[in-house]
C-alpha positions, 0 to 999 in steps of 0.5 A: 521503444523497448530496449534490447536485452543486450542493452539492458544488461548494462542497466541490469548491473545497477540492480545486480548487487541487491538482487543477488543478495538472496535467491530471487523467487521471480523468474528470469523472464519476468524480471527481464520484462519488468526491467524492459518496462523500466521506471514507469507506472504502467498498470495494463502491461504489469497486469498482463504479467501478473494476472495469470499468476493469480487465483480466479473466482470462486475463491476456495475456502474464503468468505467474501462480503462485498461493498459494505458501506463504512461512511456516508460518501458513495465511495465509502465502500469496503470488501471483507475477506476471511476464511470459511473456518475463521477463528476469532480475534484475528488481526485485521489488514486494511488495504488502501489502493492507489490511483494517482488521487483521481482514480483507482478502486478496491477492485480494478474491474469486476473480474480483476484479481487486483486487489483481491490478491492482497485480501486472499493472501491476508485471509490465508495468513491469519488476518481478516482482510478489509479492502477499502475505496475512498473519495477522489480528487478533484471532487474531494481534495485534501484532506478527504483521503485522511478523513476517509481513512479515519472513518474506515478505521472507526468502522473496522474498530466498531464492527470487525469483531462481529466478523472474527477480527480483533479491533486492537490489532488493526494494520493499515496498509496503502500503496502509492496514493493509498500510501499517501492517505495512510501516511496523512492519517497516521501523521495528522492526529487531528483526523483520528476518530479512534483514540491514538489512531486505532492502529497496531501498525501502518504499512506504506508502499511507494508513497509520497511523504514530503510535498516540498521535495519534488514537483507535484504532478497535475493529479497530485495538485488536484488533491493537494491544491495549487498553493505551495505554501500549504504543502508542508502542512499537508505533508506527512513527513514531520508527523511520521517523526513523532507518531507512536504508531509502529511503521513499515515503509517499502518501495520498489527498486524500479519505482520512478526516482521521485518515489525512491527519493521520498522513501529515503527521506521518510526512512531518515526522518522515521529514525528521529522517533522515540520508538526507533526507526521504521522498518524499511524495505527496498524490493529488488527487481520490482516496479511500482505496480509489480510490488503489489500485483505480486502479492499472493504469488510465489514471490513473498519478499514483501509479504514475509516482511509484513508478517514479521512486522506484525509478529515483532510489533515493529 
């Protein structure tokens, strides 16, 4: 049952110091509704809040190429977004959706604005946007996700130049389970099909990096297996400490506590790298789903950080 606003004022105090550090672009009503949802992952209710803020097809000034095959599996598909008047040699943003390892898609329904919203933002901000889907557990357990990342990066490296993208400037971004697949790919060079991983940077939003740190849910075990003795080697934490690929990690203030713990652990470990700490961001007021559903709205806190990451190279 939802808490009353009077009761929520007590909870809100937990977040006040962070939220007040900058003028929030989130409306007060939206902030309250997310706070009422709390630290839960609730896509349907979050969609209700953010779908009205997003663009609807047909998209103006953007060319979209749907369901391009990048590998042999049925789910090795990607969508490509670029401006109708795109200039050549644009950086490339590959987005990898979540879905608890057993679900999800690059577009949640045939008419959904998610995750076209991320691609539209990319196309408007100087990128070629590439939205990928991948094989799912239990039919495709570990390391299928990292293998599909490798296949997608190889396809983009080989083919994106024909569509105005720069294969030397590929950024791989994942959310939730997608962030786990990105992290596994980055941290396990044995899966790379392109020398050095083929990335100018990796962006991980609300991922899981250490499988030994928190108990695994059933869907996570469906992907990673039931043998705890394998969890350390299937984690990305140690590899994130040694990779030379520039890293950005984000989490939401209202993420479930396990995700915040994972963010903190990865943040600490990344500082052991020879090229310095990863760029990190804890998003005020946001939940697990709102942090990505808000992309391409007036709330640019995550995307501003991504643009600066790309500009600075770290």
